[in-house]
C-alpha positions as CSV (number, residue, x, y, z in Angstrom):
1,M,128.6,-84.1,-40.9
2,S,129.5,-87.8,-41.0
3,K,126.8,-90.4,-39.7
4,Q,129.6,-92.4,-38.2
5,V,130.0,-90.1,-35.2
6,N,129.9,-92.3,-31.9
7,R,126.4,-91.8,-30.4
8,R,128.0,-92.3,-27.0
9,I,129.6,-88.7,-27.4
10,F,126.0,-87.2,-27.4
11,L,124.9,-89.3,-24.3
12,R,127.5,-88.7,-21.6
13,G,125.9,-86.3,-19.6
14,L,127.2,-82.8,-19.7
15,G,129.7,-83.4,-22.2
16,G,127.2,-84.9,-24.6
17,A,124.7,-82.1,-23.9
18,V,127.1,-79.3,-24.7
19,L,128.5,-81.0,-27.8
20,A,125.2,-81.9,-29.2
21,A,124.0,-78.1,-29.0
22,P,125.9,-76.6,-32.0
23,F,124.3,-79.1,-34.2
24,L,120.7,-78.6,-33.0
25,S,119.9,-75.3,-34.3
26,S,117.1,-74.4,-31.8
27,V,119.3,-75.3,-28.9
28,W,122.2,-73.4,-30.3
29,E,120.4,-70.3,-31.0
30,R,118.9,-70.4,-27.3
31,T,122.3,-71.1,-25.8
32,A,124.2,-68.6,-27.6
33,K,121.7,-65.8,-26.6
34,A,121.6,-67.0,-23.0
35,D,123.5,-65.2,-20.2
36,T,125.3,-68.3,-18.9
37,T,127.8,-66.2,-17.1
38,A,125.2,-65.0,-14.6
39,P,124.5,-67.7,-12.1
40,A,121.1,-67.7,-10.3
41,K,120.8,-65.5,-7.3
42,T,119.4,-66.8,-4.0
43,F,118.3,-64.7,-0.9
44,I,118.7,-66.7,2.3
45,V,117.7,-65.3,5.7
46,M,118.6,-66.9,9.1
47,F,116.2,-65.3,11.7
48,T,116.8,-65.5,15.3
49,H,114.7,-64.3,18.3
50,Y,115.6,-62.0,21.3
51,G,118.7,-60.2,20.3
52,C,122.2,-60.5,21.6
53,I,124.6,-59.4,24.1
54,T,125.6,-56.3,22.0
55,N,128.8,-55.5,23.6
56,D,130.3,-58.8,22.6
57,W,128.5,-59.3,19.2
58,F,129.7,-56.1,17.4
59,P,133.4,-55.7,16.6
60,A,135.1,-52.6,18.2
61,K,135.4,-51.2,14.6
62,T,132.4,-49.4,13.3
63,Q,133.7,-48.4,9.8
64,G,136.1,-49.7,7.4
65,E,137.6,-53.3,6.4
66,L,136.3,-56.0,8.2
67,T,139.1,-58.5,9.0
68,A,139.3,-61.8,10.8
69,D,141.0,-60.0,13.5
70,D,138.0,-57.9,14.1
71,L,135.8,-60.8,14.6
72,K,137.9,-63.1,16.8
73,P,137.5,-61.2,20.0
74,T,133.6,-61.1,19.5
75,S,130.7,-63.5,19.7
76,L,131.0,-63.7,15.8
77,A,134.6,-65.4,16.1
78,A,133.3,-68.4,14.2
79,L,132.9,-66.3,11.1
80,A,136.3,-65.0,11.0
81,P,137.5,-67.3,8.1
82,Y,134.9,-65.8,5.9
83,A,135.6,-62.0,6.7
84,K,136.3,-61.1,3.2
85,K,132.9,-62.3,2.1
86,L,130.9,-60.5,4.8
87,L,129.3,-57.2,5.0
88,M,128.2,-55.7,8.3
89,P,125.7,-52.7,7.8
90,R,125.9,-50.6,11.1
91,G,123.5,-48.0,12.4
92,I,120.1,-49.6,11.1
93,R,116.9,-49.6,12.9
94,S,114.0,-51.8,12.4
95,M,110.5,-50.6,12.7
96,N,107.5,-50.4,15.2
97,E,109.5,-50.6,18.5
98,W,107.6,-51.3,21.8
99,T,108.2,-48.8,24.5
100,A,106.6,-48.4,27.8
101,N,105.7,-44.7,27.1
102,M,104.7,-45.4,23.5
103,S,107.3,-43.1,22.3
104,R,108.5,-45.3,19.2
105,G,105.8,-47.7,18.2
106,Q,102.5,-49.4,18.8
107,G,101.6,-50.4,22.5
108,N,100.7,-54.1,21.7
109,D,103.4,-56.2,22.8
110,S,107.3,-56.1,22.7
111,H,107.3,-59.2,20.4
112,T,104.1,-59.4,18.8
113,Q,104.4,-56.1,17.1
114,I,108.2,-56.3,16.4
115,V,108.0,-59.8,14.6
116,G,104.9,-58.8,12.7
117,S,106.5,-55.6,11.4
118,F,110.0,-56.9,11.1
119,F,109.8,-58.0,7.3
120,T,106.4,-56.3,6.5
121,C,107.4,-52.9,7.8
122,Q,103.6,-52.6,8.4
123,P,101.7,-51.8,11.6
124,V,99.8,-54.6,13.4
125,T,96.0,-54.8,13.9
126,P,93.9,-54.8,16.1
127,N,95.9,-51.7,17.7
128,S,96.7,-51.3,21.5
129,N,97.7,-48.1,23.1
130,D,98.1,-49.9,26.3
131,P,101.6,-51.4,26.6
132,F,100.7,-53.3,29.7
133,S,97.5,-54.7,28.6
134,F,97.0,-58.5,28.5
135,E,94.0,-58.3,26.2
136,Q,94.3,-61.5,24.1
137,A,93.3,-60.0,20.7
138,T,95.9,-57.2,20.9
139,K,98.7,-58.6,22.8
140,F,99.0,-62.1,21.5
141,N,96.9,-62.1,18.1
142,A,97.6,-58.7,16.4
143,K,99.0,-59.3,12.8
144,P,100.3,-56.9,10.2
145,V,98.2,-55.3,7.7
146,G,100.3,-56.4,4.8
147,P,102.6,-59.2,3.3
148,S,106.1,-59.8,4.4
149,L,109.4,-59.4,2.3
150,D,109.6,-62.9,1.5
151,H,106.3,-63.2,-0.2
152,I,106.7,-59.9,-2.0
153,M,110.0,-61.0,-3.5
154,A,108.8,-64.4,-4.2
155,Q,105.8,-63.2,-6.2
156,Q,108.2,-61.9,-8.8
157,L,111.1,-64.4,-8.5
158,S,109.9,-67.8,-7.3
159,P,108.4,-70.0,-10.0
160,Q,105.8,-71.1,-7.4
161,G,105.1,-67.5,-6.2
162,T,106.0,-68.4,-2.6
163,P,109.2,-68.7,-0.5
164,L,110.8,-71.5,1.1
165,L,110.3,-71.2,4.7
166,L,112.0,-73.9,6.8
167,N,111.1,-74.0,10.5
168,T,114.4,-75.4,12.0
169,A,112.8,-76.9,15.1
170,G,109.6,-77.8,13.4
171,Q,107.6,-75.1,15.5
172,N,104.2,-73.9,14.7
173,D,104.6,-70.1,15.2
174,S,101.8,-67.8,16.5
175,A,101.8,-64.1,16.1
176,Q,104.2,-63.5,18.8
177,S,106.9,-65.3,16.8
178,A,105.8,-65.5,13.2
179,I,107.7,-63.6,10.5
180,S,106.3,-64.6,7.3
181,Y,102.9,-63.3,6.0
182,S,101.5,-64.2,2.7
183,A,98.9,-61.5,2.9
184,A,97.5,-59.0,5.4
185,E,96.9,-60.9,8.9
186,T,97.7,-64.1,7.1
187,I,100.5,-66.3,8.8
188,Y,102.5,-68.3,6.3
189,R,103.1,-71.8,7.7
190,G,106.6,-73.1,6.8
191,L,107.9,-76.6,6.4
192,N,109.9,-78.8,8.8
193,A,113.3,-80.2,7.7
194,S,111.7,-83.5,6.3
195,Q,109.0,-81.8,4.4
196,A,111.5,-79.2,2.9
197,F,113.9,-81.9,1.7
198,S,111.0,-83.9,0.2
199,S,110.3,-80.8,-2.0
200,L,113.6,-80.9,-3.4
201,T,114.0,-84.5,-4.3
202,G,111.8,-84.3,-7.4
203,L,114.6,-82.1,-8.9
204,F,117.0,-84.9,-8.8
205,Q,117.5,-87.3,-11.8
206,S,116.1,-90.3,-10.0
207,G,116.9,-93.8,-11.0
208,E,120.1,-92.7,-13.0
209,P,123.7,-92.5,-11.5
210,T,125.5,-89.2,-11.9
211,S,127.6,-89.2,-15.0
212,P,131.3,-88.8,-14.7
213,D,131.0,-85.4,-16.3
214,T,128.5,-84.2,-13.8
215,Y,130.3,-85.6,-11.0
216,A,133.6,-83.8,-12.0
217,A,131.8,-80.5,-12.7
218,M,130.5,-80.5,-9.0
219,R,134.1,-80.5,-8.0
220,G,134.9,-77.5,-10.2
221,K,136.4,-79.0,-13.1
222,S,135.7,-76.8,-16.2
223,V,133.3,-77.9,-18.9
224,I,136.1,-77.5,-21.8
225,D,138.3,-80.1,-19.7
226,L,135.5,-82.5,-19.2
227,V,134.7,-82.6,-23.0
228,K,138.3,-82.1,-24.4
229,D,138.6,-85.8,-25.7
230,D,135.3,-85.7,-27.5
231,L,136.0,-82.3,-29.0
232,Q,139.2,-83.7,-30.4
233,T,137.5,-86.8,-31.8
234,L,134.7,-84.5,-33.5
235,E,137.5,-82.4,-35.0
236,R,138.8,-85.4,-36.8
237,F,135.7,-86.2,-38.6
238,D,134.8,-85.2,-42.1
239,M,132.4,-82.3,-41.7
240,S,131.1,-79.4,-43.6
241,S,132.5,-76.1,-43.5
242,A,129.3,-74.8,-41.9
243,D,129.7,-77.5,-39.1
244,K,133.4,-76.6,-38.5
245,Q,132.4,-73.1,-38.1
246,K,129.7,-74.1,-35.5
247,L,132.1,-76.3,-33.8
248,A,134.8,-73.6,-33.5
249,A,132.2,-71.3,-32.3
250,W,131.1,-73.8,-29.5
251,K,134.5,-74.3,-28.5
252,E,135.0,-70.7,-27.9
253,L,131.7,-70.3,-26.0
254,L,132.9,-73.2,-23.8
255,H,136.1,-71.3,-23.0
256,S,134.3,-68.1,-22.3
257,T,131.7,-69.6,-19.9
258,G,133.9,-72.1,-17.8
259,N,132.0,-74.4,-15.8
260,V,128.9,-72.3,-14.9
261,I,126.1,-75.4,-14.9
262,A,124.1,-74.9,-11.8
263,S,122.0,-77.9,-12.7
264,A,125.0,-80.1,-12.6
265,Q,125.1,-79.7,-8.8
266,C,121.4,-80.6,-8.2
267,N,121.6,-84.2,-7.1
268,A,121.5,-86.5,-4.2
269,E,125.4,-86.7,-4.0
270,L,125.8,-83.1,-3.4
271,G,123.0,-83.4,-0.8
272,A,124.8,-86.2,0.9
273,M,128.1,-84.2,0.9
274,L,126.2,-81.4,2.7
275,G,124.5,-83.5,5.0
276,A,121.1,-83.0,3.3
277,T,119.6,-86.5,3.2
278,A,116.2,-88.1,3.7
279,A,117.4,-89.8,6.8
280,N,118.9,-86.7,8.5
281,A,115.9,-84.7,7.4
282,S,113.5,-87.2,8.8
283,K,115.3,-87.1,12.4
284,V,115.1,-83.3,12.5
285,G,111.5,-83.0,11.0
286,G,109.9,-86.1,12.4
287,G,110.8,-85.3,16.1
288,G,113.5,-88.0,16.3
289,L,115.9,-85.7,18.3
290,G,113.7,-85.4,21.2
291,S,113.3,-82.1,23.1
292,D,116.3,-80.3,21.6
293,A,116.0,-80.6,17.9
294,L,118.5,-77.9,17.2
295,T,121.8,-78.8,19.0
296,T,121.3,-82.6,19.1
297,K,123.9,-84.2,16.9
298,V,122.5,-86.0,13.6
299,S,125.4,-86.9,11.5
300,G,129.1,-86.4,12.5
301,D,129.5,-82.9,13.6
302,L,126.2,-81.7,12.1
303,D,123.3,-80.9,14.4
304,G,119.7,-80.5,13.6
305,A,120.1,-76.8,12.8
306,D,123.0,-77.6,10.5
307,I,120.8,-80.2,8.7
308,C,118.3,-77.3,7.9
309,S,121.0,-75.1,6.6
310,A,122.3,-78.1,4.4
311,I,118.9,-78.3,2.9
312,A,118.8,-74.5,2.3
313,A,122.2,-74.8,0.5
314,L,121.1,-77.7,-1.5
315,A,117.8,-75.6,-2.5
316,A,120.1,-72.8,-3.5
317,A,122.5,-75.0,-5.6
318,C,119.4,-76.4,-7.2
319,N,117.9,-73.1,-7.9
320,A,114.7,-74.6,-6.3
321,N,113.6,-71.4,-4.9
322,P,115.5,-68.0,-4.8
323,I,113.7,-66.9,-1.5
324,I,114.8,-69.2,1.5
325,F,114.0,-68.4,5.2
326,L,115.6,-70.3,7.9
327,K,113.3,-69.6,11.0
328,Y,114.9,-70.4,14.4
329,P,112.4,-70.9,17.2
330,G,111.2,-68.7,20.1
331,N,110.9,-69.9,23.7
332,Y,113.4,-72.5,23.2
333,L,115.3,-74.4,25.8
334,F,119.0,-75.1,24.5
335,R,119.7,-78.1,26.7
336,G,122.4,-79.2,24.5
337,L,124.3,-76.1,25.5
338,G,123.9,-76.8,29.2
339,I,121.4,-74.1,29.7
340,T,118.4,-74.7,31.9
341,M,116.3,-71.6,31.2
342,E,114.2,-71.1,27.9
343,S,115.5,-68.5,25.8
344,H,112.7,-66.0,26.1
345,S,113.0,-65.7,29.9
346,L,116.7,-65.9,29.6
347,S,116.8,-62.8,27.3
348,H,115.1,-60.8,30.1
349,R,117.9,-62.0,32.5
350,L,115.2,-63.4,34.6
351,D,113.8,-66.9,35.5
352,N,110.4,-65.5,33.8
353,A,109.3,-63.2,30.9
354,G,108.5,-60.3,33.2
355,M,110.2,-56.9,32.8
356,T,111.7,-56.3,36.2
357,G,113.2,-58.6,38.9
358,S,116.2,-60.1,40.3
359,C,119.0,-61.1,37.9
360,L,119.1,-64.8,37.0
361,P,122.7,-66.0,37.9
362,N,124.8,-67.0,34.8
363,A,122.2,-65.2,32.5
364,I,125.0,-63.2,30.5
365,E,127.1,-66.2,30.2
366,W,124.2,-68.3,28.9
367,L,123.2,-65.6,26.5
368,L,126.8,-65.5,25.2
369,K,126.5,-69.3,24.5
370,V,123.4,-68.8,22.5
371,D,125.0,-66.0,20.6
372,Q,128.1,-68.0,19.9
373,Y,125.9,-71.0,19.0
374,Y,123.9,-69.0,16.3
375,A,127.2,-67.5,15.0
376,Q,128.5,-70.9,14.5
377,K,125.3,-72.0,12.6
378,F,125.5,-69.0,10.4
379,A,129.2,-69.8,9.8
380,N,128.3,-73.3,8.8
381,L,125.7,-72.1,6.4
382,V,128.2,-69.6,4.8
383,G,130.8,-72.5,4.6
384,M,128.3,-74.8,2.8
385,L,127.3,-72.1,0.3
386,D,130.9,-71.1,-0.4
387,G,131.8,-74.8,-0.7
388,I,129.7,-75.4,-4.0
389,P,131.5,-74.1,-7.1
390,Q,129.5,-72.7,-9.8
391,G,132.0,-71.6,-12.4
392,N,134.6,-68.8,-13.2
393,G,136.1,-69.2,-9.7
394,T,132.9,-68.4,-8.0
395,T,130.6,-70.1,-5.6
396,V,127.0,-70.3,-4.7
397,L,127.8,-67.9,-1.8
398,D,129.1,-65.3,-4.2
399,S,125.8,-65.1,-6.1
400,S,123.7,-65.2,-2.9
401,V,122.7,-62.5,-0.4
402,A,122.6,-64.5,3.0
403,V,121.7,-62.6,6.0
404,W,121.4,-63.2,9.6
405,F,118.8,-60.9,11.2
406,N,118.1,-60.7,14.9
407,E,114.5,-59.9,16.1
408,M,115.9,-57.0,18.2
409,S,119.2,-55.6,19.5
410,D,119.2,-56.2,23.2
411,G,116.8,-58.7,24.3
412,N,116.0,-57.1,27.7
413,A,115.6,-53.6,26.4
414,H,113.7,-54.7,23.2
415,N,115.3,-52.0,21.4
416,L,115.3,-51.8,17.5
417,N,118.1,-49.3,16.9
418,N,121.7,-50.6,16.5
419,A,120.3,-53.7,14.7
420,P,122.8,-56.7,14.7
421,I,122.7,-57.7,11.0
422,L,125.5,-59.8,9.3
423,Q,125.4,-60.4,5.6
424,A,127.5,-62.9,3.6
425,G,127.9,-63.0,-0.2
426,S,127.7,-60.0,-2.6
427,G,124.5,-60.9,-4.6
428,G,126.6,-61.4,-7.8
429,G,128.5,-58.2,-7.2
430,Y,125.8,-56.0,-6.2
431,F,127.0,-55.3,-2.6
432,K,130.5,-54.6,-1.1
433,T,131.9,-57.3,1.0
434,G,134.7,-57.5,3.6
435,Q,133.5,-54.3,5.1
436,I,131.8,-52.8,8.0
437,I,129.7,-49.8,7.0
438,N,128.0,-47.4,9.1
439,V,124.8,-46.3,7.1
440,D,123.6,-43.7,9.8
441,P,125.6,-40.6,9.0
442,A,124.2,-38.8,12.0
443,S,125.9,-41.0,14.5
444,T,128.6,-43.4,15.2
445,P,127.0,-46.9,16.4
446,A,127.9,-47.9,19.9
447,P,128.3,-51.5,21.0
448,G,125.3,-51.1,23.2
449,S,124.9,-51.4,27.0
450,S,123.9,-55.2,27.3
451,R,126.4,-55.7,30.3
452,S,124.9,-52.8,32.3
453,Q,122.7,-55.1,34.3
454,C,123.4,-58.6,35.7
455,A,127.0,-58.6,34.5
456,N,128.2,-60.2,37.7
457,G,125.1,-62.4,38.0
458,S,123.3,-60.4,40.6
459,G,121.3,-57.3,41.0
460,Q,118.2,-56.0,39.5
461,V,116.8,-56.1,36.0
462,N,114.7,-53.2,34.6
463,G,113.5,-53.8,31.0
464,I,111.1,-51.0,31.2
465,N,113.7,-48.2,31.3
466,Q,115.7,-50.0,28.5
467,G,118.9,-49.4,30.3
468,T,120.7,-52.2,28.5
469,G,119.7,-51.0,25.0
470,T,121.6,-48.4,22.8
471,D,120.9,-44.7,23.3
472,P,117.9,-44.2,21.0
473,K,119.4,-41.0,19.4
474,I,122.0,-43.0,17.4
475,A,122.0,-45.8,14.9
476,N,118.6,-45.2,13.5
477,A,118.8,-45.5,9.6
478,P,115.7,-47.2,8.4
479,I,115.8,-50.9,7.7
480,N,113.4,-50.2,4.7
481,K,116.3,-49.0,2.7
482,Y,118.3,-52.1,3.4
483,F,115.3,-54.1,2.1
484,C,115.3,-52.1,-1.0
485,N,119.0,-52.9,-1.7
486,I,118.2,-56.6,-1.1
487,M,115.3,-56.5,-3.5
488,N,117.2,-54.6,-6.3
489,A,120.3,-56.8,-5.9
490,M,117.9,-59.8,-6.5
491,G,116.1,-58.4,-9.5
492,V,112.9,-57.5,-8.0
493,K,111.0,-54.7,-10.0
494,A,108.8,-51.7,-9.0
495,G,105.9,-49.8,-10.3
496,P,106.0,-46.2,-11.0
497,D,105.6,-45.3,-7.3
498,G,108.8,-47.2,-6.6
499,F,107.0,-49.8,-4.4
500,P,107.6,-53.4,-5.6
501,A,105.1,-54.6,-7.9
502,K,104.6,-57.6,-10.2
503,G,105.0,-56.6,-13.8
504,G,106.8,-53.4,-12.8
505,S,110.0,-52.1,-14.6
506,A,111.4,-49.6,-12.2
507,E,114.1,-50.0,-9.3
508,V,112.6,-50.4,-5.8
509,T,112.8,-47.1,-3.8
510,H,109.9,-47.7,-1.5
511,F,109.0,-50.5,1.0
512,G,106.6,-50.6,3.9
513,Y,104.2,-48.3,5.7
514,S,106.8,-45.9,7.1
515,D,110.4,-45.5,7.7
516,K,109.9,-43.8,10.9
517,T,109.3,-46.0,13.9
518,E,107.4,-43.2,15.6
519,E,104.7,-43.1,12.9
520,F,103.7,-46.7,13.8
521,I,102.1,-45.3,17.1
522,G,98.4,-45.9,17.2
523,G,98.5,-48.3,14.2
524,K,97.6,-47.7,10.6
525,G,96.3,-44.1,9.8
526,A,96.8,-42.9,13.4
527,V,99.8,-40.6,12.5
528,A,99.0,-38.2,9.7
529,G,101.6,-38.1,6.8
530,A,103.0,-41.6,7.7
531,K,105.1,-42.5,4.5
532,I,108.5,-43.3,3.2
533,H,110.5,-40.1,3.8
534,N,114.0,-41.2,2.6
535,P,113.4,-43.5,-0.5
536,G,115.9,-45.6,-2.2
537,G,118.6,-48.0,-0.8
538,F,121.8,-47.4,1.0
539,T,124.2,-46.3,-1.9
540,E,127.2,-46.8,0.4
541,L,126.5,-50.6,0.5
542,K,126.6,-50.9,-3.2
543,A,129.9,-52.2,-4.8
């Protein structure tokens, strides 16, 4: 090849990089073998406490195509524009439910044992068989006997071996609210917005402006368009037949791969477009928003919670960590929503966290405000992910599995069946989308009975009898199976026993202590034969 080729062609950012590759044998061979058509996958969780008003949260439809019209009458109306990219698995139960008669879980506490078991699917210790005891060790400090899903996945998928846990309000969780455990009885302390943003900036190309090619690629322009002029210039040079063959092959590869260049999106300009900047992050993470760090506006229409979502979306675009958890706080006072009762007491429909008493006026109205606020935050996160192109007409959302999990179904009943779960993204085609799918073949999920108490702002509350919950005979498919789906979609591997294991090669079919919430009664080892009775994921959720 002629030595007169303009050196500028090889130093223009993306264009230069892709053009230089055919003439650098090691780069050429490595690139030709790489699967550049498969963007990196990200698992993003948004976790909120205290359940929801189920009658308004769930669409009337329990099976079939999910449309915008199904969502518009519900608390999830903000997500209507994304209906085709959503999946709503119905009929799922999470593990270790607190009941007054200890019929479906341990007797520690209606929050401690639930959050501790939610992503671990493990019992908590020390155990209590007294559901009304206020003994500190069992009610407030019991912790699960194994690590949580985010750490089990990160051990195989994350370069650091740990997830990105972002505490949206910068809270320091106790055993009554913590969801992430790096090991048995070991709470994992996450990052606030400022800390999380700082961890990403090292991925940016500091001190250099974004090249024109890179900037264009961020907006979805294909690589072959970006380097067309340079390709034509190269083709006019006198070069050997071998180099001509390499150039022809490289042109064909560019045509076939489109604009799948994830690293091109990892820069401060994308962060600024999303709202993830050092200034915004410092306001949220540094306590600059006062007592309501979630709902206080930070930049334009973005509030503190949105800034955290923007950081998560930027981390996904940068492929900084494939396991990202956005943890919303418990015991939170949503002053920005005009609510004057903190969220825990409010979920009980009371002015305190008791189980019985007189209805708090406006309780249902305020709870609906919280549900709608959370739905808007999830919609904003989904919109951010769906607004970042990554090639072949796809977005970061398409290769992601973004799931909004609620701690429980109804916050007064503290029931775990009929779990409110909403997923966005197909995980690169693993999951069906645009669907509501009932995974409990033994029953048809009901919307629940959240309005059966305090609907008119008066009357009596009884959380002990679980009257506002869903009949425990229905919607009981174990959440363990859904976690298996998620792990398999993301590429987690299992050992010969089907449990996730670093270095394994099999599909994940088992997760957790047991897939029957009744087998958590008494804690680990108390119920003989506790195990995974129904291994594997939900086949009906797979595309």
